N, C-alpha and C positions, 0 to 999 in steps of 0.2 A: 644240487647242481655242482659239478666239478669242472675244473678247467684243465686243459692239457694241449699238447701239440703233437703232430706226427712229423714235424720237420726233422726231428732227430731220427725218426725211422727212415726217412728218405736218405739221409746221410749214411746210416748204417746199411741200408740197402745197397748203396754203391760200394761200400767197403766189403760187403759180403758177396759182391759179384752179382747182385740181383738187379742192377740198373738195366734199363731197356737196351735192346739191340739197335741196329741201324734204323734211323727214321728217314722217311721219304715223304715228299709233299705231293698232293693231288689237287688240281684245280681245273675245272672245266673252262675257265675264262680268265686266265692270268698266268704269269710265269710260275712254273712248278716243275717238279721232276716228271710228272705224268699228267695227262689231260683226262684220263678215264681211270676208273677204279679197276676195271678188268686188266688193262695194260699194265698197271702197277702190280696187281696180283701175279700176273704171268712172269714179270721180270725180277721181282725181289726175292730174297732168300727166306727160307722158313725162319720164323722167330723175329722178323723185322716188323716195323710199325709204320702204318700209313696214316699221315695227318691230312685229313680230307677237308678242304675248304668248302664253305657254303656254295651251293650251285645245284644244277640238275644233272643227274647221272643215269646211265643205262644200268639195267640189272647186271649182277655179277655172279660168277660161280667160283667158290673157294674150296680147295681141297688140301691146303697146307696150313701150318701154324702161323697165324698172323694176328696183329691187332689193327683194327680199322676204327679210327677215332675221329669224331667231329670236334669242333672247338668247344671249349669249356663255357662259352657264353655266346649269345647271338643266335642267328638262324641255324637250324640243323641242315646239313647237306641232304638233299632229297634224291632217293634212288627209286626210279619208277619200275613198275612191273614186279615180277616175282624173282627175287634172288635166291640162291641156293648155297648152302654150306654142307658138303657131303664128304664124309670120310676124313675131315681134317683132324689131326691128333688133338688139337686144342685151338681155341680162338677167343678173341675179345672183340665185341662190338660195343661202342659207347658214343652217345651223342649224335645218332643218325636218325633220319626220317626215311623209312622204307615203306613202299606200298604193301609188300607182302614178302615173307621169308619162309623157306623150308630148310630145316636142319636135320641131318640124319647121320648116324654112325660115327659119333664123336666119343672116343673113349676117355679123353681127358677133360680138363675144366673147360666148359663152354660158358662164357660170361657175356650177358647182354645187359647193358646198363644205360639208363636215361635215353631210351629209344622210343620212337613213335611208329606204329604200324596202323594204317587207316584205310586200306582198300580191300575190296573183295576181288581177288584174281582167281579166275576159274581153275578148278582142279584140286584145291585143298583149302584148309583154313587160312585166314590171314597170317597167322603165325603157326606153322606146323613143325612139331618137334618129335623126333622118333629116335629110339635106340641111342640115347645120350646117357653117359654114366655119371656126369657131374655138371648138371646144368643149373646156373644161377641167373634168373631173370629179375632185375631190380629196377625200381623207379621208372618203370616203362608203362606206356599206355597202348593198349590194343583196342581200337574202336573203329571197326569198318563202317564207312559212311554209305556205301552202296546198299540200297534196299533190295529185298527179295520180292519179286512180283508175285510168285506163287509159293511153293514149298521152300523152306529153308534147307539149303544143301550143305553149307559149311559153317562151322562155329568160328568164333573169333580166334580162339586158341585150341589146338588139338595136340595132346601129348600122349605118346604111345611108348610103352616099355622103356621107361627112363627113370633115372633118379634125379629129382629136381627140387629146387627151392625158389619160390616166387615171393618177392619181398617188396612192399611199398609200391605196388603197381595197381593199375586200374584195367580190368578186363571187361569188355562189353560185347554182346552179340549184335550182329547187324540187325537193323529194323526191317519190318515188313513195309512194303510200299503202300502208300495211301493215294489212291487215284480213282480211276473209273470203276464202273460196277463189276468189271471182270478182273480187277486187281484186288486180291485179298491176301497179301503176302504174310507169311509166317515170320515171326522174329527168330533170329538165330540164337543158338546156345552161346554163352560166353566162353566157357571152358569145358572141354570134353577130355577126360583122362581114361585111358584103357591100359591096364597093367601098370607095373612099376610102383614106385614109392615117391612121395613128395610132401613138401610142407608149403602151406600158404600162410604168409605172415603179413599183417597190416595191409592186406590187399583187398580192394573193393571189387566185387564181382556182380555184374548186372546182365541178365538175359535180355535179348532184343525185344523191343515192343512189337506187338502185332500191328499189321497194317489192315487195309480194307476200306471199303466205302461206307461211311457211317450211316448214310440214309438211303442205301440202295433199295429200290422197290418199296419205299416208304417204311422200311423196317430198320430201325436204328441198330446198327451193329450187326445185322444178320449176315453180312459178307465179311466179317472180321476173320483174319487169320489166327493161328495159334501163337501163344506167347513163347518166347525162348526161355529155356531153363538157365539159371545162373551157373550151376556146377553139375555136370553129368558124369557119373562114374560107372565103370564096368570092368569086366575081365580081370577081376582080382586086384584092382587098384587099391593101394593103402595110403591114405592121406591124413595128415595132421594139419588142421586149420586153426590158427591162433590169431585173433584179431585184437585191435585196440579201439573197439567201437565201430568198426566197419560193418557193411551189409553184404550178405550173399542173397541176392534178390532175383526173382524171376521178372521177365518182361511183363508189360501190361497190355491189355486190349481196351476196348471202349468201356467195359464195365467190370473187369476183374483182373487179377494178377496171376502170374505163373508160379512155377515151382522154384524155390531157392536151390534145392538139391534133389537130384534123382540118382539113386544108386541101385544097380541090379547085379545079379550073379553072386553065387557063393564065393566067399573069400574077399569080396570087396568090403573095405572097412574105412570109415572116416570118423575122426575125433574132432569135435568143434568146441572152442571156447573163445570168449571175448568177442564173438560176432552176434549180430542180430540177423536172423534168417527168415525168409519166407517159408511157406509150407514145404514139406519134404515128402518124397515118395521113396520108400525103401522096400524092395521086392527081391524075390529069388534067392533069399538067404543072405543078402547084404546086411551090414551092421552099421549103426551110427551111435556114437556117444556124444551127447550135447550137454555141456556144462553151463550154458546160458551166456547172455551177452555181457554180464558184468563180473565174471569170475575167470579172468584170463590166465592161462598158463604162460610161462615166460616167452617173450620174443624180443628180438633186437631190431632196431630201425636206425637209419643213418641219413636223415633228411638234411637238406641244405644245398647251397650253391657249390659249383665246382671250380670257380676261378681262384687263382692264387690269393691267399690272404683271407678268403671267405671262411666262415665257420660252418662246419658240419657238426651235427649234434648226434653223438652216439648214445642212443636211448634204450634203456631196458624197461620193458613193461612186464607186469606179472602180478602175482598176489601181493597186496600191500604188506610191507614189512619183511618180505622174504628176499634175502640177499643173493645176488648172482655174481659170479666171478667172470669178468669179461677178459678174454685172451685175444691179443692181436698179433698177427704174424705176417711176414713178407711172402711166405710160400703158401701154395695151395696143396690140398691133399684130400683124401677121402678114406675114412676108416670107420668100422663098426666095432666097438670094444665092449666086453662084458662089464656090467655095472653101470652102463650109461643108456638112458632111454633116448635114442636118436643117433645121428651120424655126425662124425667129426669132419668138418669141411676145410680145415686149415692144416698147415704143416707144423706139427707140434715141435719139430726140431729147429724151427726158425722163429720162435716166439720172441717178441720185442717188449711187450709189457703185459701186466695183469692189473686190472683195477676192479675193486668191489663197488657195485651199484645196488641200491636198495630202493625199489619203488615205494613212495610214501603211502600209496593207496592203490586199490584196484583201478586199472585204466589210467593211472597217472605215472609217468615215467620218471626215473632218475636218469640223469644224463651227464655225459662228459663232453665238453666243448672241444672240438677238434679243428685246428687251423689247417687249411689246405696249404701245403708247402709251395714254394716257388716252383713253377712248372718247367722252366727252361732245362732241357736235357733229361727230363724225367718222364716224358710221355710214355704211357704204357705200363708204368710201374703200378703194381696192385698190392694193396693191403687187405687182409681178410680178418674179420673179428667174429667171435662166437662166444657165447656164455654158457656156463653150467651153474645149476642151482643145487648146491650140496645138500641142503635141507629139504628139498622138494623132490619127491621121487614117486615112481610107480613100481610095480613088481619087476619091471625090466631094469630099473636102476634110476640114478639121478637124472633129472630132466636137463636136456640140452636145448638150446635155442637154435633157430635158423642162423645161417651165416649172413653177414653183410660185407660188402666190398667197397673200398675206395680205389677207383681207377683214375690215375692222373692223366689229364688230357693236355691241351695246349691252348 
């Protein structure tokens, strides 16, 4: 265990011109600059920050560079219906509770942190993400509560043709309904990925449980729906899944379980380590490499509270005894360089510190304690960390971890 602080980074961020832009307050029931999220979006300048107080808000549409932040502690602001972020150059969402969200056509960093998505809104997945070049979903939960009466139509999360990193999150498919003899709802898939590349790190994935009438016509379970798959891949998707003891699990019916992973189509590839997984189905020329639940490749996590003075723990998991170098930067970026197995998700020109961490054993992290700095005047400031393991490599090069982000709120 190491100790450290990022307060110095916040000060450096200001001196380097990385401090946040103009901030505005949004409150549906109190004195603020705006009473609705949409009116704030329409009025403020690109690059500004919206500080959204707890309350109930209508869905919004965003097409400019903004940060939408809920408070660091207490209830999350609730946004009803389906919101949309379409064509924004970059954006940040943190600390919000949205029924459903669609994101598309974002060429820069798209950061979603500490958010909750929990409704089925017709037309797409609870969280639908398409054509994003640098998407980071961290410490978030997608768990639609509305059940399917018959066939499952939408997954919890759908990602298409994107580069993404999902970190420390929980993804769950919607359940099938349990009701009368004519209700035999399927469970929804938790995560469906078509095309693109991505990493899943310390993220739990559960397909939706099947519904149905257990004793219809005197036949226990004969009207049961189908279970949802945990992770469904196709159209040449390439995924690296690194766990720290989490599950990729299919949904359950009355007497059986579903698939943890389903992969189809030539060119679809997934590498899994550090996870426990339910049965898999690999067809159509897809490929899977599974290193088992207790031999993880390196990953980073950053759990903890977001309030000023709280401690976040920058944790490196991996093979016991293998050292990783953790880099932290104020800027974001994306690059693929020769000699590295993975993508760089930070601005190498804005590095603030490097620390060496060595997991003492498989599935046991070495950690750096990180103090959340004072938040006044710093809402929207973002730090990114990522690690490289110089002595652990594949034919493609030294292994890189996923990115983690510390996004300051208020």
